[in-house]
DSSP file (Angstrom, degrees, kcal/mol; ACC not computed):
  #  RESIDUE AA STRUCTURE BP1 BP2  ACC     N-H-->O    O-->H-N    N-H-->O    O-->H-N    TCO  KAPPA ALPHA  PHI   PSI    X-CA   Y-CA   Z-CA
    1    1 A M              0   0    0      0, 0.0     2,-0.6     0, 0.0     6,-0.3   0.000 360.0 360.0 360.0 133.1   42.6   97.4   -0.8
    2    2 A T  B  >  -A    6   0A   0      4,-1.4     4,-0.8     2,-0.0     3,-0.4  -0.924 360.0 -32.6-112.4 114.5   41.7   95.4    2.3
    3    3 A G  T  4 S-     0   0    0     -2,-0.6     3,-0.1     1,-0.2     0, 0.0  -0.333  97.5 -56.7  75.9-164.7   40.2   92.0    1.5
    4    4 A A  T  4 S+     0   0    0      1,-0.1    -1,-0.2    -3,-0.0     3,-0.0   0.610 132.2  32.1 -89.8 -17.2   38.1   91.3   -1.5
    5    5 A G  T  4 S+     0   0    0     -3,-0.4    12,-2.0    11,-0.0     2,-0.3   0.260 102.7  74.5-131.3  19.0   35.4   93.9   -0.8
    6    6 A G  E  <  -AB   2  16A   0     -4,-0.8    -4,-1.4    10,-0.2     2,-0.4  -0.923  50.3-155.6-136.3 159.9   36.9   96.9    0.9
    7    7 A C  E     - B   0  15A   0      8,-1.9     8,-2.2    -2,-0.3     2,-0.5  -0.992  24.8-129.9-135.1 122.8   39.1   99.9    0.3
    8    8 A A  E     - B   0  14A   0     -2,-0.4     6,-0.2     6,-0.2     2,-0.1  -0.632  23.2-145.4 -80.4 125.7   41.1  101.5    3.1
    9    9 A G    >   -     0   0    0      4,-3.2     3,-2.0    -2,-0.5    -1,-0.0  -0.354  29.4 -99.5 -82.7 168.3   40.6  105.3    3.2
   10   10 A G  T 3  S+     0   0    0      1,-0.3    -1,-0.1     2,-0.1    -2,-0.0   0.799 121.5  51.2 -58.0 -32.8   43.4  107.7    4.2
   11   11 A N  T 3  S-     0   0    0      2,-0.1    -1,-0.3     1,-0.0     3,-0.1   0.193 124.1 -97.6 -93.3  16.1   42.0  108.0    7.9
   12   12 A G  S <  S+     0   0    0     -3,-2.0    -2,-0.1     1,-0.3     2,-0.1   0.390  80.2 134.4  89.6  -3.9   41.9  104.3    8.4
   13   13 A Q        -     0   0    0     -5,-0.1    -4,-3.2     1,-0.0     2,-0.5  -0.447  51.7-130.4 -78.0 152.5   38.2  103.8    7.7
   14   14 A T  E     -B    8   0A   0     -6,-0.2     2,-0.4    -2,-0.1    -6,-0.2  -0.918  20.2-158.6-108.2 133.4   37.2  100.9    5.5
   15   15 A L  E     -B    7   0A   0     -8,-2.2    -8,-1.9    -2,-0.5     2,-0.4  -0.883  19.5-117.5-111.3 137.8   34.9  101.6    2.6
   16   16 A Q  E     -B    6   0A   0     -2,-0.4    12,-0.3   -10,-0.2   -10,-0.2  -0.614  29.2-143.4 -77.9 126.0   32.6   99.1    0.8
   17   17 A L        -     0   0    0    -12,-2.0     2,-0.5    -2,-0.4    10,-0.2  -0.570   2.6-148.8 -85.3 149.9   33.5   98.7   -2.9
   18   18 A I  E     -C   26   0B   0      8,-1.9     8,-2.0    -2,-0.2     2,-0.5  -0.991  20.3-135.1-115.1 118.9   30.9   98.1   -5.6
   19   19 A K  E     +C   25   0B   0     -2,-0.5     6,-0.2     6,-0.2   -14,-0.0  -0.606  29.9 170.1 -81.1 119.1   32.3   95.9   -8.4
   20   20 A N  E    S-     0   0B   0      4,-2.7     5,-0.2    -2,-0.5    -1,-0.2   0.777  73.7 -18.2 -95.3 -27.8   31.5   97.2  -11.9
   21   21 A S  E >  S-C   24   0B   0      3,-1.7     3,-1.0     0, 0.0    -1,-0.4  -0.917  84.1 -80.9-159.5 174.3   33.8   94.8  -13.7
   22   22 A P  T 3  S+     0   0    0      0, 0.0     3,-0.0     0, 0.0    -3,-0.0   0.820 132.0  31.5 -58.4 -24.0   36.9   92.6  -12.8
   23   23 A Y  T 3  S+     0   0    0      1,-0.1    15,-2.6    15,-0.1     2,-0.4   0.288 112.0  66.2-119.9   9.8   39.0   95.8  -13.0
   24   24 A E  E <   +CD  21  37B   0     -3,-1.0    -4,-2.7    13,-0.2    -3,-1.7  -0.991  50.1 166.3-139.2 134.7   36.8   98.6  -12.0
   25   25 A F  E     -CD  19  36B   0     11,-2.8    11,-2.9    -2,-0.4     2,-0.3  -0.908  12.8-159.3-131.7 161.7   35.2   99.5   -8.8
   26   26 A H  E     -CD  18  35B   0     -8,-2.0    -8,-1.9    -2,-0.3     2,-0.4  -0.993   4.6-154.5-143.9 159.8   33.4  102.4   -7.3
   27   27 A I  E     - D   0  34B   0      7,-2.6     7,-2.5    -2,-0.3     2,-0.5  -0.981   2.3-161.1-128.6 135.3   32.5  103.8   -3.8
   28   28 A V  E     + D   0  33B   0     -2,-0.4     2,-0.5   -12,-0.3     5,-0.2  -0.976  16.4 170.8-116.5 115.6   29.6  106.2   -2.9
   29   29 A S  E >   - D   0  32B   0      3,-2.5     3,-1.9    -2,-0.5     2,-0.4  -0.934  66.0 -53.1-128.2 106.3   30.2  107.9    0.5
   30   30 A G  T 3  S-     0   0    0     -2,-0.5     0, 0.0     1,-0.3     0, 0.0  -0.517 122.2 -21.7  66.6-121.9   27.6  110.7    1.1
   31   31 A Q  T 3  S+     0   0    0     -2,-0.4     2,-0.5    -3,-0.1    -1,-0.3   0.113 117.6 103.6-102.6  20.0   27.8  112.9   -2.0
   32   32 A T  E <   -D   29   0B   0     -3,-1.9    -3,-2.5     2,-0.0     2,-0.5  -0.887  51.3-167.3-109.5 133.3   31.2  111.7   -2.9
   33   33 A F  E     -D   28   0B   0     -2,-0.5     2,-0.4    -5,-0.2    -5,-0.2  -0.975   5.9-173.4-120.2 124.0   31.7  109.2   -5.8
   34   34 A I  E     -D   27   0B   0     -7,-2.5    -7,-2.6    -2,-0.5     2,-0.4  -0.982   5.1-161.9-122.3 125.8   35.1  107.6   -6.1
   35   35 A S  E     -D   26   0B   0     -2,-0.4     2,-0.5    -9,-0.2    -9,-0.3  -0.915   1.3-165.8-110.1 129.6   36.1  105.3   -9.1
   36   36 A C  E     +D   25   0B   0    -11,-2.9   -11,-2.8    -2,-0.4     2,-0.4  -0.968   8.7 178.8-116.9 130.4   39.0  102.9   -9.0
   37   37 A V  E     -D   24   0B   0     -2,-0.5   -13,-0.2   -13,-0.2     2,-0.1  -0.998  29.5-121.0-131.8 128.4   40.3  101.3  -12.3
   38   38 A A        -     0   0    0    -15,-2.6     3,-0.2    -2,-0.4   -15,-0.1  -0.432  13.9-150.3 -63.9 139.3   43.2   98.9  -12.5
   39   39 A V  S    S+     0   0    0      1,-0.2     2,-1.2    -2,-0.1    -1,-0.1   0.915  85.4  56.7 -80.8 -43.5   46.0  100.2  -14.7
   40   40 A N  S    S+     0   0    0    -17,-0.0    -1,-0.2     0, 0.0    -2,-0.1  -0.717  71.5 163.5 -97.6  93.8   47.3   96.8  -15.8
   41   41 A Q        -     0   0    0     -2,-1.2     3,-0.1    -3,-0.2     2,-0.1  -0.817  40.3-107.4-106.7 148.2   44.4   94.9  -17.4
   42   42 A P        -     0   0    0      0, 0.0     2,-0.1     0, 0.0     3,-0.1  -0.350  42.3-100.4 -65.7 150.7   44.7   91.9  -19.7
   43   43 A L        -     0   0    0      1,-0.1    23,-0.1    -2,-0.1     2,-0.1  -0.379  42.4 -92.2 -67.1 148.6   44.0   92.4  -23.3
   44   44 A N        -     0   0    0     21,-0.3    21,-0.3     1,-0.1    -1,-0.1  -0.382  44.9-118.4 -61.7 140.5   40.8   91.4  -24.8
   45   45 A I        -     0   0    0      1,-0.1    -1,-0.1    20,-0.1     2,-0.0  -0.392  34.9 -91.6 -81.2 158.2   40.8   87.9  -26.2
   46   46 A P        -     0   0    0      0, 0.0     2,-0.2     0, 0.0     3,-0.2  -0.326  43.8-151.1 -65.1 151.3   40.3   87.2  -29.9
   47   47 A T  E     +E   63   0C   0     16,-2.3    16,-2.9     1,-0.2    -3,-0.0  -0.657  62.9  36.3-117.1 171.8   36.7   86.6  -31.0
   48   48 A G  E     -     0   0C   0     -2,-0.2     2,-0.2    14,-0.2    -1,-0.2   0.811  69.4-178.5  55.6  36.1   35.0   84.6  -33.8
   49   49 A L  E     -     0   0C   0     -3,-0.2     2,-0.4    13,-0.1    13,-0.2  -0.486   1.1-178.6 -67.7 131.0   37.4   81.8  -33.7
   50   50 A T  E     -E   61   0C   0     11,-2.6    11,-1.8    -2,-0.2     2,-0.4  -0.983  13.4-163.1-131.6 149.6   36.7   79.1  -36.2
   51   51 A A  E     -E   60   0C   0     -2,-0.4     2,-0.5     9,-0.2     9,-0.2  -0.996   3.6-169.5-130.7 125.2   38.4   75.7  -37.0
   52   52 A I  E     -E   59   0C   0      7,-2.3     7,-2.9    -2,-0.4     2,-0.2  -0.980  18.3-138.0-121.4 119.0   37.9   73.8  -40.3
   53   53 A A  E     +E   58   0C   0     -2,-0.5     2,-0.2     5,-0.2     5,-0.2  -0.555  31.5 167.6 -75.4 137.7   39.3   70.3  -40.4
   54   54 A G  E >   -E   57   0C   0      3,-3.3     3,-0.9    -2,-0.2    -2,-0.0  -0.821  51.8 -91.3-139.1 176.8   41.0   69.4  -43.7
   55   55 A S  T 3  S+     0   0    0     -2,-0.2     3,-0.1     1,-0.2    -2,-0.0   0.811 124.6  44.4 -64.2 -30.5   43.2   66.6  -45.0
   56   56 A G  T 3  S-     0   0    0      1,-0.2     2,-0.4    -3,-0.0    -1,-0.2   0.450 127.2 -76.6 -96.2   2.9   46.4   68.5  -44.0
   57   57 A G  E <  S-E   54   0C   0     -3,-0.9    -3,-3.3    40,-0.1     2,-0.4  -1.000  71.7 -35.7 145.9-140.3   45.3   69.6  -40.6
   58   58 A V  E     -E   53   0C   0     -2,-0.4    39,-1.4    -5,-0.2     2,-0.5  -0.988  42.5-143.0-128.3 134.2   43.0   72.4  -39.2
   59   59 A A  E     -EF  52  96C   0     -7,-2.9    -7,-2.3    -2,-0.4     2,-0.3  -0.852  22.7-164.7 -91.5 121.5   42.5   75.8  -40.7
   60   60 A L  E     +EF  51  95C   0     35,-2.2    35,-0.9    -2,-0.5     2,-0.3  -0.850  13.1 172.1-111.3 149.0   42.0   78.5  -38.0
   61   61 A S  E     +E   50   0C   0    -11,-1.8   -11,-2.6    -2,-0.3     2,-0.3  -0.985   5.9 162.1-148.8 146.8   40.7   82.0  -38.3
   62   62 A W  E     -     0   0C   0     -2,-0.3     2,-0.5   -13,-0.2    30,-0.5  -0.965  35.8-112.6-156.7 167.4   39.8   84.7  -35.7
   63   63 A T  E     -E   47   0C   0    -16,-2.9   -16,-2.3    -2,-0.3     2,-0.5  -0.933  31.3-124.7-111.8 128.8   39.2   88.4  -35.2
   64   64 A D        -     0   0    0     -2,-0.5     3,-0.3   -18,-0.2   -19,-0.1  -0.576  26.9-179.5 -70.5 121.6   41.8   90.4  -33.1
   65   65 A A        +     0   0    0     -2,-0.5   -21,-0.3   -21,-0.3    -1,-0.1   0.224  56.8  95.7-107.0  12.9   39.8   92.2  -30.3
   66   66 A S  S >  S-     0   0    0    -23,-0.1     3,-1.4     4,-0.1    -1,-0.2   0.350  93.0-120.2 -89.4  11.4   42.8   93.9  -28.7
   67   67 A N  T 3  S-     0   0    0     -3,-0.3    -2,-0.1     1,-0.3    -1,-0.0   0.833  74.7 -50.5  52.2  39.8   42.3   97.2  -30.6
   68   68 A G  T 3  S+     0   0    0      2,-0.1    -1,-0.3     1,-0.0    -3,-0.0   0.478 111.2 115.7  84.5   5.3   45.8   96.9  -32.2
   69   69 A S    <   +     0   0    0     -3,-1.4     2,-0.5     2,-0.0    -2,-0.1   0.764  64.8  67.5 -77.0 -22.5   47.7   96.2  -29.0
   70   70 A V        -     0   0    0      1,-0.1    21,-0.2     3,-0.0    -2,-0.1  -0.859  55.4-176.1-100.0 130.1   48.7   92.8  -30.2
   71   71 A T        +     0   0    0     -2,-0.5     2,-0.3     1,-0.2    -1,-0.1   0.585  69.7   6.8 -98.3 -16.0   51.2   92.3  -33.1
   72   72 A G        -     0   0    0     18,-0.1     2,-0.4     2,-0.0    18,-0.2  -0.988  56.9-140.2-160.3 166.1   51.1   88.5  -33.3
   73   73 A F  E     -G   89   0D   0     16,-2.7    16,-2.5    -2,-0.3     2,-0.6  -1.000  17.2-142.0-132.4 129.9   49.4   85.4  -32.0
   74   74 A T  E     -G   88   0D   0     -2,-0.4     2,-0.5    14,-0.2    14,-0.3  -0.810  16.2-151.5 -91.7 125.7   51.3   82.2  -31.2
   75   75 A V  E     -G   87   0D   0     12,-2.8    11,-3.1    -2,-0.6    12,-0.8  -0.862  11.8-165.3-104.6 130.8   49.4   79.2  -32.2
   76   76 A L  E     -G   85   0D   0     -2,-0.5     2,-0.3     9,-0.2     9,-0.2  -0.751   4.3-167.4-109.2 154.6   50.1   76.0  -30.2
   77   77 A K  E     -G   84   0D   0      7,-2.4     7,-2.9    -2,-0.3     2,-0.3  -0.964   4.1-163.9-137.4 157.6   49.1   72.3  -31.0
   78   78 A K        +     0   0    0     -2,-0.3     5,-0.1     5,-0.2     3,-0.1  -0.918  20.4 162.9-143.2 116.3   49.2   69.2  -28.9
   79   79 A V  S    S-     0   0    0      1,-0.5     2,-0.3    -2,-0.3    -1,-0.1   0.844  81.3 -30.7 -92.8 -47.2   49.0   65.7  -30.3
   80   80 A S  S    S+     0   0    0      2,-0.3    -1,-0.5     0, 0.0     2,-0.3  -0.944 117.0  13.6-159.8 159.2   50.2   64.1  -27.1
   81   81 A G  S    S+     0   0    0     -2,-0.3     2,-0.2    -3,-0.1     0, 0.0  -0.556 111.7   3.1  77.7-135.0   52.6   65.2  -24.4
   82   82 A A  S    S-     0   0    0     -2,-0.3    -3,-0.3     1,-0.1    -2,-0.3  -0.542  78.6-102.3 -91.6 151.8   53.5   68.9  -24.3
   83   83 A Y        -     0   0    0     -2,-0.2     2,-0.4    -5,-0.1    -5,-0.2  -0.396  36.4-162.8 -66.2 145.8   52.1   71.7  -26.6
   84   84 A T  E     -G   77   0D   0     -7,-2.9    -7,-2.4    -2,-0.1     2,-0.3  -0.972  21.5-110.1-131.2 153.9   54.4   72.9  -29.3
   85   85 A S  E     -G   76   0D   0     -2,-0.4    -9,-0.2    -9,-0.2     3,-0.1  -0.612  23.6-177.0 -82.9 135.1   54.3   76.1  -31.4
   86   86 A I  E     -     0   0D   0    -11,-3.1     2,-0.2     1,-0.4   -10,-0.2   0.397  65.3 -49.6-105.5  -0.2   53.3   75.8  -35.0
   87   87 A G  E     -G   75   0D   0    -12,-0.8   -12,-2.8     8,-0.1     2,-0.5  -0.759  41.8-107.8 152.0 160.1   53.8   79.5  -35.7
   88   88 A T  E     +G   74   0D   0    -14,-0.3     2,-0.3    -2,-0.2   -14,-0.2  -0.993  42.4 173.4-121.1 131.2   53.2   83.1  -34.8
   89   89 A V  E     -G   73   0D   0    -16,-2.5   -16,-2.7    -2,-0.5     3,-0.1  -0.857  28.4-109.3-136.4 163.2   50.8   85.0  -37.1
   90   90 A G    >   -     0   0    0     -2,-0.3     3,-1.1   -18,-0.2   -18,-0.1  -0.099  58.3 -57.5 -83.1-175.0   49.1   88.5  -37.3
   91   91 A S  T 3  S+     0   0    0      1,-0.2    -1,-0.2   -21,-0.2   -28,-0.1  -0.367 118.4   9.8 -72.0 147.9   45.4   89.2  -36.9
   92   92 A G  T 3  S+     0   0    0    -30,-0.5    -1,-0.2     1,-0.2     2,-0.2   0.578  91.3 147.3  62.9  14.3   42.8   87.5  -39.0
   93   93 A T    <   -     0   0    0     -3,-1.1     2,-0.3   -32,-0.1    -1,-0.2  -0.546  45.5-133.2 -82.0 142.7   45.4   85.1  -40.5
   94   94 A H        -     0   0    0     -2,-0.2     2,-0.4   -33,-0.1   -33,-0.2  -0.738  26.3-175.0 -88.6 145.0   44.5   81.7  -41.5
   95   95 A I  E     -F   60   0C   0    -35,-0.9   -35,-2.2    -2,-0.3     2,-0.4  -0.996  10.6-158.6-143.2 140.9   47.0   79.0  -40.3
   96   96 A R  E      F   59   0C   0     -2,-0.4   -37,-0.2   -37,-0.2   -39,-0.1  -0.958 360.0 360.0-119.6 133.2   47.0   75.3  -41.1
   97   97 A G              0   0    0    -39,-1.4    -1,-0.1    -2,-0.4   -40,-0.1   0.417 360.0 360.0-173.6 360.0   48.8   72.8  -39.0
């Protein structure tokens, strides 16, 4: 890939890329269609995060959107200074801390 919007062909020509998503591009050259998809893509982030404050802390809940690729989530908290881990839990788990 040359620059942010080009793809170098085998004969040294530069082709203009059309961005479909952050990880997928395509090129149309005459009657030829070429699709480029990145192999190493980040996992989908959890969805539906809720936080409910209580007397003992905050209860968190979310939905795993990684299609089973993630086996645990590390939950961090910060009162002041640096973040600290309060635990690693599975999908859809409630954690209080």
